[in-house]
N, C-alpha and C positions, 0 to 999 in steps of 0.2 A: 394381678401380677402373674399368676400361673397361666392365664390365658395368653398373655404376651409371650411368656417363655415358650409355651407350646407352639405359638405361631412363628416366633423369630429365633428360637433357640438361644444360645449364649452368644449372640452376635456382638462383635466389637461395636461399641457405641459410636465410634467415629465412622465406621462403615455404614451403620444405620443412618447417620447424618447424610451420607452420600445418597442413600435411597430416598430419604425424605426430600432431598433437593432435586430429585428427578434426574440425577446423573447416571443412575443405573436403572434401566427401564426394561420392561418385558420385550422380548424379541432380541435382546442383546445376548451375545455369547460371552459367558463369564467363566474364567479359568482361575482356580485357586491354586497358586504355586507354593506348595508347602501346606497342604490342607489340614494336616493332622486328622482328627476324627470328624471334621466337617462342621465345626461349631458355627462357622460363618455361612454355611450353605443351606441351612434348614428352610429359611423363607424362600430362597431362590429356587430350590428344588420343589417346594410345595406350590410355588406360584407358576411353575411350568417354564422357568428359564432354561435356556440351553446351557447346561452346566458341565464344565470339565474340571478335573482336579488331578494333581500329581503330588506325590510324597515319596521320599526315599524309603519309608517304612511300609512294607507290605501289609502289616497289621492295620495301619491307619487307612489304607486304601480299601481293605476288606470291610472296615467299619463304615466308610463312606458309601460303598456299594450297598450295604445293608440299609443305611439311612435312605438312600435314593429309592430303593425298592419299597420302603415303608411309606415315604411321604410324597413322592412325585406322582402327579396324576397319571402319567404313563412312565413306567420304569425306563430310564435311559439305557442305551447300550453300555455294557460293562467296560468296553474299551475306552470310554470317555474318562475313566478313572484309572490312572496308571501308577505303578510303583516305580518311579523314576526320580532321579535327582533334578533339582531345579536347573542346574547348569548343563544337564545333558539329556533333556527331554526329547522324546521322539515326536512330540506334537509338531506340526508344520509351522513355518513362519506365519505370523499374523493370524494365528488360530482363534484369537479372542478379541472382542471389543472392549472387555474389561479384564485386567489381570490384577488379582489380589495377592499381596504378600504381607501377611499379618504375623508378626513375631517370628520371622524366619531368617532374615539376612544377618541378624546379630549373632547367629551361630557360625558364621564364616570362620575358617581357621586362620586366615590372614588376609592381607589386602588383595592378593591375587585371587583367592577363593571368593572374596566378597564381590569383586568385579565380575568374575565368571557367573556367579549367581544372579547378580543384577542384570547383566547382559543376557543371560538365559531368559529371565522374565521379559525383558524388553523385546527380544526376538519374537516372543509369542504374541505380542500386542500388535493389533492391526493399526495402520496409519489413522490418526485421529482418535485413537482409543485412550481409555482412562487407566492409569496405573495408580492403585491405592496401596500404600505401603505404611506399615507401622514397624518401627525398629528402635532398638536401644540407642541412646546417644549420650554424649557428655554434657549436653546443653542443660545449664542450671545446676550441675553438680561437678563442674570442672575441677574444683579444688578437692573433690572427694574420690576421684578415680585415680588408679595407679596403672601406668603402662606396664605391660608384660611382654617385652620384646622377645624374651626367651620362649614364649608360648606362640608367638607369631605377630608380625607387624599389624598394629591396629587392635590387638587384643588388650583388654584392661580388666583389672580387678575392680569390682564396684562394691559399694558399701553393704549391699545385701548378702555378700559372701560369695557371689557367683562371678564367673568370668565371661565377658562378652566382647564381641567386636563392636566398637563404638564409632559413630560418626559425629560430626559437628556441622554447624550451619554452613561454614565455608566449604567443607567437603561436598555437601549436598548441592550447593550452588554451582560448584565446579562440574559436578557430574551432570547437572541439568544442561549446562552449556555443551558439554561433550556429547550428550545424547540428542541435542537439538530439541529439548523438551520445554514446554511452558508449564510453570507452576500454577495450579488452579486455585490453591488456597495458601494463605500464609502458613509457615511451619507452626504446628501446634504441638507443644511439648507438655507432658504431664510429669511432674516430679512427685514421686510417691514417698512421703515421709523421709525425704532426703536419702533414701536408700537406692533408688534407681530412677532412671529417666527414660520415658518412651515418647518418641516423636512421630507425628503423622505427616506423611509426605505424599502429596497428591499431584500427579502430573498428567499432561496431555501430550501424546506423541504427535510429532509433526506429520503432515500429509506428504 
């Protein structure tokens, strides 16, 4: 177990599934949009992927730069890791073949902010690229969430005591049509002890 953790870090199990299925391969440019401390980047950095990352927290970016210097075969240029918001990144259009958004979009302040964050991720994805997203949803706990319109459209109180921007299946389907995206996997939702619900959303960008 410790060997696996050393090799892969605390990688999201659903992202690990994408690696096992060969959808994320060496030679691809991978951008983690909202990377935090880089928990999903350990294997990619160690395996020599062309990794980029952004996060609004400068401390998180400093941590990812240290991680890259420690585990990458050749330390990548520090400018690949930027303290920027997802919706206002300075990376160019189509900068990556794979864009990761793991537990990020549900921190949106309201519907407009959510759309700005999502479109910010989508802009960074090259045509034909893979978008991997994990985010909070109301799927499976619809009767246990409470809308908080005073906090912002789309914000909800959820049973674990936190507040999140929540999506549902109909909203994700409508967004796919708007983006011209194809869904690569069925929506996969994990309900944790009836306290919160996390949905995995995997898309291919049109060419």
